[in-house]
C-alpha positions in Angstrom: 0.8 -5.6 118.8 -0.3 -2.6 116.9 0.6 -0.3 119.7 4.2 -1.6 119.8 4.6 -1.2 116.1 3.4 2.5 116.2 5.8 3.2 119.1 8.7 1.7 117.2 7.8 3.8 114.1 7.6 7.0 116.2 11.1 6.3 117.6 12.4 5.7 114.2 11.0 8.9 112.8 12.4 10.9 115.8 15.9 9.5 115.3 15.8 10.3 111.6 14.7 13.9 112.4 17.5 14.3 114.9 20.1 13.0 112.4 18.9 15.4 109.7 19.1 18.3 112.2 22.7 17.4 113.3 23.7 17.1 109.6 22.4 20.6 108.8 24.1 22.1 111.8 27.5 20.6 110.7 27.0 22.1 107.2 26.3 25.5 108.7 29.4 25.4 110.9 31.5 24.3 108.0 30.3 27.2 105.9 31.0 29.7 108.7 34.5 28.3 109.1 35.2 28.8 105.4 34.1 32.5 105.6 36.5 33.3 108.6 39.2 36.0 107.7 42.8 34.8 107.3 44.0 36.8 110.4 41.4 35.0 112.6 42.5 31.7 111.1 46.1 32.5 112.1 45.0 33.5 115.6 42.9 30.4 116.0 45.7 28.2 114.8 48.1 29.8 117.3 45.6 29.4 120.1 45.0 25.8 119.1 48.8 25.1 119.1 49.1 26.7 122.6 46.1 24.8 123.8 47.6 21.6 122.6 50.6 22.2 124.9 48.5 22.9 128.0 47.3 26.0 129.8 50.7 27.6 130.3 51.9 26.7 126.8 48.8 28.3 125.3 49.5 31.6 127.2 53.2 31.5 126.2 52.2 31.0 122.5 49.9 34.0 122.5 52.6 36.2 124.2 55.2 35.2 121.6 52.9 36.1 118.7 52.0 39.5 120.3 55.8 40.3 120.9 56.6 39.4 117.3 53.8 41.7 116.1 55.0 44.6 118.3 58.6 44.1 117.2 57.5 44.2 113.5 55.6 47.5 114.2 58.7 49.1 115.9 60.9 48.1 113.0 58.4 49.6 110.6 58.4 52.9 112.5 62.2 53.0 112.8 62.9 52.0 109.2 65.5 53.6 107.0 63.2 56.3 106.0 63.1 57.8 109.5 66.9 57.8 110.0 67.6 59.1 106.6 67.2 62.7 107.6 69.1 62.2 110.9 72.2 60.6 109.4 75.3 62.9 108.9 76.5 63.3 105.4 80.1 62.2 104.9 82.5 65.1 105.1 80.0 67.5 106.7 82.4 68.2 109.6 85.3 69.0 107.2 83.0 71.4 105.2 82.0 73.2 108.4 85.6 73.6 109.5 86.7 74.9 106.1 83.8 77.4 106.1 84.7 78.6 109.5 88.4 78.9 108.5 87.5 80.8 105.3 85.3 83.2 107.1 88.2 85.5 108.1 87.9 89.0 109.6 84.5 90.7 109.4 86.0 94.2 108.6 89.2 96.1 108.1 89.5 97.3 111.7 92.3 94.9 112.4 94.5 96.6 109.7 93.5 100.3 110.2 93.8 100.1 114.0 97.6 99.5 113.6 98.1 102.1 110.8 97.8 99.9 107.8 95.8 100.1 104.5 93.8 97.2 103.0 94.5 96.7 99.3 95.3 94.0 96.8 98.7 92.4 97.3 99.5 93.0 93.6 99.9 96.7 94.4 103.2 98.2 95.5 103.5 98.4 99.3 106.2 100.6 100.9 106.6 98.2 103.7 105.2 94.7 104.1 101.9 92.9 103.7 100.1 91.3 106.7 97.7 88.4 106.1 94.3 87.8 107.7 93.8 91.5 108.6 91.4 92.6 105.9 87.9 91.4 104.9 87.4 89.9 101.4 89.5 87.6 99.2 92.9 86.3 100.3 94.5 88.6 97.8 93.3 91.6 99.8 95.9 92.2 102.5 97.0 94.8 105.0 99.9 97.0 103.8 102.0 98.3 106.7 104.2 101.2 105.8 107.9 100.8 106.5 109.8 102.9 109.0 109.1 103.8 112.5 111.6 101.4 114.1 114.1 103.0 116.5 117.9 102.6 116.2 119.0 99.4 117.8 122.5 100.4 118.9 123.1 103.3 121.3 125.6 105.9 119.9 124.6 105.1 116.3 122.5 107.5 114.2 121.0 104.8 112.0 120.8 101.0 111.6 123.7 100.0 109.4 123.8 96.5 107.8 127.1 94.7 108.3 129.1 94.5 105.0 131.1 91.5 104.0 134.2 90.6 106.0 136.4 87.5 106.5 133.6 85.7 108.2 130.8 86.4 105.8 128.1 89.0 104.8 125.3 90.4 106.9 122.6 91.1 104.3 119.4 89.2 104.0 119.6 86.0 101.9 123.4 86.1 101.8 125.1 82.7 101.8 126.3 81.5 105.2 127.7 78.0 105.9 126.3 76.8 102.6 122.7 78.1 103.3 120.7 81.3 102.8 120.8 83.6 105.8 117.2 84.6 106.7 118.2 87.6 108.8 120.1 90.8 108.9 123.3 91.8 110.8 123.2 95.3 112.3 126.6 96.9 113.2 127.0 97.6 116.9 129.9 98.0 119.4 130.9 95.3 121.9 129.2 95.7 125.2 127.2 98.6 123.7 123.6 99.3 124.8 120.8 97.8 122.7 117.5 99.6 122.5 114.0 98.2 121.8 113.1 99.0 118.1 109.4 99.2 118.8 106.9 99.0 121.7 106.0 95.4 122.5 106.4 92.4 124.8 109.4 90.3 125.5 108.6 86.7 124.8 111.4 84.8 126.5 114.9 83.7 125.5 115.7 82.2 122.1 118.7 80.3 120.8 120.3 79.2 117.6 123.3 76.9 117.0 125.5 77.2 113.9 127.0 74.2 112.0 130.4 74.9 113.6 128.8 74.4 117.1 128.7 78.1 118.1 125.6 78.9 120.2 123.9 82.3 119.7 121.5 83.4 122.4 119.0 86.3 122.4 115.4 87.3 123.1 112.1 87.5 121.4 110.2 90.8 121.0 106.7 91.1 119.5 103.5 93.1 119.3 100.3 92.9 117.2 102.2 93.8 114.0 105.8 92.7 114.3 107.7 89.7 115.8 111.5 89.6 115.8 114.3 87.6 117.4 117.4 89.5 118.4 120.6 87.5 118.8 124.2 88.2 120.2 122.8 90.3 123.1 122.4 89.9 126.8 119.0 91.3 127.8 118.3 92.8 131.2 115.1 90.7 131.3 113.4 88.2 129.1 109.7 88.8 129.8 107.3 91.7 130.2 106.4 94.9 128.3 108.9 97.2 126.9 108.7 100.6 125.2 110.3 101.8 122.0 113.8 103.2 122.7 114.0 101.6 126.1 117.3 99.8 126.9 116.9 96.1 126.1 120.4 94.9 127.1 123.9 95.0 125.8 125.8 93.4 122.9 127.9 90.3 123.6 131.6 90.7 122.6 132.2 88.9 119.3 135.8 90.0 119.0 136.8 87.8 121.9 135.6 84.7 120.1 135.9 85.7 116.4 138.8 88.2 116.1 138.5 90.5 113.1 134.7 90.1 112.6 132.5 93.2 112.5 130.7 93.4 115.8 127.0 93.2 115.3 123.7 91.9 116.5 121.6 89.5 114.4 118.0 90.4 113.7 115.5 87.8 112.4 111.7 88.1 111.7 109.7 85.3 113.4 108.3 84.3 110.0 111.8 84.6 108.3 110.7 87.4 106.1 113.1 90.3 105.1 113.3 93.0 107.9 115.4 95.4 105.7 112.4 97.6 105.0 112.0 98.4 108.7 115.6 99.2 109.6 
């Protein structure tokens, strides 16, 4: 009887000892879990959620969290601070074009090579000013001396501007058909030879129609300095180089169409400026 009682007492003490040990182990695990960092908690929570859905679900949950983290890192790297220096400022293209346009010539060679002088356009020029030939401010332009043009009409000693007759006046800016005439009429003879006033290149046929329906045909002549349109003539050719004084063509007969008018050719500058100083 005494032996059974001691055996029962031993078993009771052993069970009590095991219970105390398991209780102490639970306390230690609880303390360690409380000290775990927040990041590890989040990972363990994600793993637990994945594990709850099964093996495949657990792997998918971990991959989703990793992809979200990598996306956040990419966004942080390519944030507004990085693209700030790469973005174009508004209007930068316009500024670049205006600077390129305002650059102009680098020296005065474009003016001096054709016999001109670079000076301020407020000074008197015995001829005409050409733009974009001189370096500096826009007010500094190339002064081309007048003269040097040959006589247009063969058999004439000089270029004579047509005076007023029953059909109008031939001077520059005279009133013609209710508008200002931006050209000059030079007196010539019907079917008379017309010479090139300067060396240049023929630029093809030109035409002009008056308000009364009359069509006037001619040719364009230009070089690096001058550009003119000559009407009322029939040129021998419309293209190619031509030398000063070389025969350009002949004058069309105006008397057959406008009886009593002073026969003439019509001269216009391509920019509609006054050609009087050159003739």
